[in-house]
C-alpha positions in Angstrom: -1.3 -17.4 -0.3 0.9 -14.3 0.0 2.7 -13.1 3.0 4.3 -10.0 4.2 6.0 -8.4 7.2 7.6 -5.3 8.6 11.3 -4.6 8.4 12.1 -5.9 11.9 9.8 -9.0 11.6 7.6 -8.2 14.7 4.4 -7.9 12.6 3.4 -10.4 9.8 0.3 -10.8 7.7 -1.1 -13.1 5.0 -3.4 -12.8 2.1 -5.7 -15.6 0.9 -5.5 -14.5 -2.7 -2.8 -14.4 -5.5 -1.7 -10.9 -6.4 -1.1 -9.6 -9.9 -2.0 -5.9 -10.0 -0.2 -3.0 -8.3 -1.3 0.6 -8.0 0.9 3.6 -7.5 -0.4 6.7 -5.7 1.6 9.8 -6.4 -0.4 12.2 -4.1 1.4 14.4 -1.5 0.0 12.5 1.4 1.5 9.2 0.2 4.8 10.9 -0.6 5.1 12.2 2.9 3.9 9.0 4.5 6.5 6.9 2.6 9.3 9.4 2.2 9.4 8.5 -1.5 7.8 9.5 -4.8 4.8 7.3 -4.4 3.4 4.3 -2.6 2.9 1.1 -4.6 0.2 -1.1 -3.3 -2.0 -4.1 -4.1 -5.7 -3.9 -3.2 -7.4 -7.0 -1.8 -10.8 -7.6 -0.2 -10.5 -7.2 3.5 -12.0 -10.6 4.1 -9.0 -12.2 2.4 -6.5 -10.3 4.7 -5.4 -11.3 8.2 -2.7 -10.4 10.7 -0.8 -13.5 11.7 1.8 -12.0 14.2 2.3 -8.8 16.2 -1.0 -7.0 15.7 -0.5 -5.5 19.2 2.6 -3.7 17.8 0.6 -1.8 15.1 0.2 2.0 15.2 -2.6 3.6 13.3 -2.9 6.9 11.5 -5.7 8.5 9.5 -5.7 11.9 8.0 -8.9 13.8 9.1 -11.5 14.1 6.3 -10.2 11.0 4.4 -11.7 7.6 4.1 -8.6 5.5 4.7 -6.1 4.8 7.4 -2.6 3.4 7.5 -0.8 1.1 9.9 2.9 1.0 10.7 5.2 -0.9 13.1 5.8 0.7 16.4 9.3 -0.8 16.5 10.8 -0.2 13.0 8.3 2.2 11.4 7.6 0.2 8.4 4.5 1.1 6.4 2.0 -1.8 6.7 -1.4 -2.7 5.2 -4.3 -0.3 5.9 -7.9 0.1 4.9 -9.2 2.6 2.3 -12.8 1.6 3.2 -14.4 -1.3 5.1 -14.3 -3.6 2.0 -10.7 -3.2 0.8 -7.3 -3.4 2.3 -4.2 -1.9 0.6 -1.0 -3.8 0.8 2.3 -1.9 0.4 4.3 -3.9 -2.1 7.5 -3.3 -0.3 6.3 -5.3 2.7 5.6 -8.5 0.7 8.0 -11.4 1.4 6.6 -14.0 -1.0 3.9 -14.4 -3.6 4.9 -11.3 -5.5 6.6 -12.8 -8.5 3.9 -11.8 -11.1 3.2 -8.3 -9.9 3.1 -5.3 -12.3 1.9 -1.7 -11.9 -1.4 -1.3 -13.8 -2.5 2.2 -12.6 -0.9 5.4 -11.5 -3.2 7.6 -9.4 -3.0 11.3 -8.7 -0.4 11.9 -11.5 -1.2 15.6 -11.4 0.1 15.7 -7.9 3.4 13.8 -8.5 6.6 15.4 -7.5 8.4 17.4 -10.2 11.5 15.2 -9.8 9.6 11.9 -10.1 9.6 10.0 -13.5 6.9 7.4 -14.3 8.7 4.7 -16.3 6.2 2.0 -17.0 3.0 1.5 -19.1 0.5 1.6 -16.2 -2.6 3.7 -17.0 -2.3 7.2 -15.7 -5.0 9.0 -13.9 -4.7 12.7 -13.3 -6.6 12.3 -9.9 -8.2 9.2 -8.6 -9.7 6.2 -10.5 -12.6 8.3 -11.9 -10.3 10.7 -13.7 
């Protein structure tokens, strides 16, 4: 089991699955949402994910025309797990508090959109756009 929480600890979640693979999205939406060069996430089946504390403190945001939404803590603003479709939940790697010892980045998405100042420094497969590219 893997657990995570927001920065202030008001919201917590658990995943009934071991995590190994991370994905980094370098698109402009993820840059603005996180205030960094990319967001690094694990992707898990939604049925393996559950909120265990503070769900009432979640705020939700979705960019019109996109098939995903993001959650964040109303108190501290931490980026929290969201869904990119009804079957999958993405887990921001920075919100994990345990169960993350064996994680590594395996894919970089939307590399053509990355910030000019960002340097990708690992061996993860690079996709110019999404997975199909």
